[in-house]
C-alpha positions in Angstrom: 73.3 116.0 114.5 74.3 116.1 118.2 76.6 113.1 117.8 78.2 114.6 114.7 78.7 118.0 116.4 80.2 116.3 119.4 82.7 114.4 117.3 83.6 117.5 115.3 84.2 119.4 118.5 86.4 116.6 119.8 88.5 116.6 116.7 88.7 120.4 116.8 89.8 120.2 120.4 92.6 117.9 119.4 94.0 120.7 117.2 92.6 119.7 113.7 90.5 121.6 111.2 87.1 120.0 110.8 84.3 120.2 108.1 81.1 118.5 109.1 78.5 117.1 106.7 75.0 116.2 107.6 74.5 113.5 105.0 76.4 111.2 102.7 75.5 113.3 99.7 76.7 116.5 101.5 80.0 114.7 102.3 80.5 113.6 98.7 79.7 117.2 97.5 82.3 118.6 99.9 84.9 116.2 98.4 84.3 117.7 95.0 85.6 121.0 96.4 88.3 119.9 98.8 89.9 116.7 99.8 90.2 115.9 103.5 93.3 114.3 104.9 91.2 111.9 107.0 87.4 111.1 106.9 85.5 110.1 110.1 82.3 108.6 108.8 79.2 107.3 110.7 77.9 104.0 109.3 74.3 105.2 109.9 73.2 108.3 108.0 69.8 109.5 106.8 70.3 109.3 103.0 72.8 106.5 102.4 74.8 104.2 104.7 78.5 104.6 105.4 79.4 101.6 103.3 78.0 103.3 100.1 79.6 106.7 101.0 83.0 104.9 101.5 82.7 103.2 98.1 81.8 106.5 96.3 84.6 108.4 98.1 87.1 105.8 96.8 85.8 106.6 93.3 86.5 110.3 93.9 89.9 110.1 95.7 91.9 110.4 92.4 94.4 107.7 93.4 95.5 109.6 96.5 95.1 107.5 99.6 92.6 109.1 102.0 92.1 107.2 105.3 88.4 106.5 106.1 87.6 105.8 109.8 84.1 104.6 110.3 82.2 105.1 113.5 79.1 103.4 114.9 77.3 102.7 118.1 75.9 99.4 116.7 76.7 96.4 118.8 78.9 93.6 117.5 81.9 93.7 115.1 80.3 92.4 111.9 79.4 95.9 110.6 83.0 97.0 111.2 84.3 94.0 109.3 81.9 94.7 106.5 83.1 98.4 106.4 86.8 97.3 106.3 86.0 94.8 103.5 84.3 97.6 101.5 87.1 100.2 101.6 87.2 101.7 105.1 90.7 101.8 106.7 89.8 101.8 110.4 87.0 102.0 112.9 86.0 103.6 116.2 83.1 102.4 118.4 80.8 105.2 119.7 81.0 106.8 122.1 84.4 107.7 120.7 87.3 107.7 123.2 89.3 111.0 123.0 92.5 109.2 123.8 92.0 106.5 121.1 90.9 109.1 118.5 94.0 111.2 119.3 96.3 108.2 118.8 94.6 107.2 115.5 94.8 110.8 114.2 98.5 111.0 115.2 99.1 107.7 113.5 97.4 108.7 110.2 99.2 112.1 110.3 102.5 110.2 110.4 101.5 107.9 107.6 100.3 110.7 105.4 103.5 112.6 106.1 105.5 109.5 104.9 103.2 109.2 101.9 104.0 112.8 101.0 107.7 112.2 101.3 107.5 109.1 99.1 105.5 111.0 96.5 108.1 113.8 96.5 111.0 111.3 96.1 109.2 109.5 93.3 108.6 112.7 91.4 112.2 113.7 91.9 113.4 110.4 90.5 111.0 110.6 87.6 112.2 114.2 86.8 115.9 113.0 86.9 115.2 110.0 84.6 113.2 112.1 82.2 116.1 114.6 81.8 118.8 112.0 81.2 119.9 112.1 77.6 120.4 108.3 77.4 117.5 105.8 77.2 116.7 104.2 80.5 114.5 101.1 80.6 113.4 99.0 83.5 112.1 95.4 83.3 110.2 93.5 85.9 111.1 90.0 87.1 109.1 88.4 84.3 111.0 90.4 81.6 108.2 92.9 80.8 109.1 96.5 80.1 108.0 98.4 83.2 109.2 102.0 82.9 110.8 104.1 80.2 112.3 107.5 80.5 111.5 110.3 77.9 114.6 109.4 75.8 113.6 105.7 75.7 110.3 106.6 74.0 112.4 107.2 70.8 113.3 103.5 70.7 111.6 100.8 68.7 110.9 97.1 69.3 112.2 94.5 66.8 109.2 95.2 64.5 109.9 99.0 64.4 107.0 99.9 66.7 107.7 102.5 69.5 108.5 101.0 72.8 105.7 100.9 75.4 105.3 99.6 78.9 104.3 96.0 79.0 106.4 94.9 76.0 108.2 91.6 76.4 112.0 91.4 76.7 111.9 89.1 73.6 110.0 91.7 71.5 112.5 94.5 72.5 115.8 92.7 72.7 115.2 89.5 70.7 116.0 87.3 73.8 114.6 86.3 77.1 115.5 88.1 80.3 118.0 85.5 81.5 119.9 85.8 78.2 119.8 89.6 78.3 121.2 89.7 81.8 124.2 87.6 80.6 125.0 90.2 78.0 127.4 93.1 78.6 125.8 95.2 75.9 123.0 95.1 73.3 121.9 97.1 70.3 118.5 98.8 70.0 117.0 100.7 67.1 115.3 104.1 67.2 111.9 104.6 65.6 112.9 105.1 62.0 115.6 102.5 62.0 118.8 104.2 63.3 120.8 101.6 65.4 
């Protein structure tokens, strides 16, 4: 408890909001209510170790990246290696250096800011594509249908089935990707047969 309180006070002194948890179960319960931007997690806890808490947090994060920094006063690097191999993003040896913690938190603040900007741009791009009145299809390098805008969902493959991500270039266009790229135009059918 003293170690946790000291670390929380240090993070608070660096200008961040802090929510402490006295066990792995308490930390997981807090994540059900609010998602932290960064998690500082001791590897040694009374109810479950930091490895298990990290694994369970990854199941709860909903696809949103949440940096997990593990801390420990154990000697040697093998436990930090094990933590990184099991989902942790970074580590700090205890006692935690205020300067190193400040630098890491500033780094993750920058990374999370960039992640937010990228998510905003991706959503804007998706909104634009979904409101274009023409079908827009993207194919990956192997010729598989990767993305479709809303209008493209009205199209059918050669067998009359609605298009879906993962369909092959051959099943949609009747030719391989290299042949398709050599074409200036191609014809597709809508579901229901209209060309």
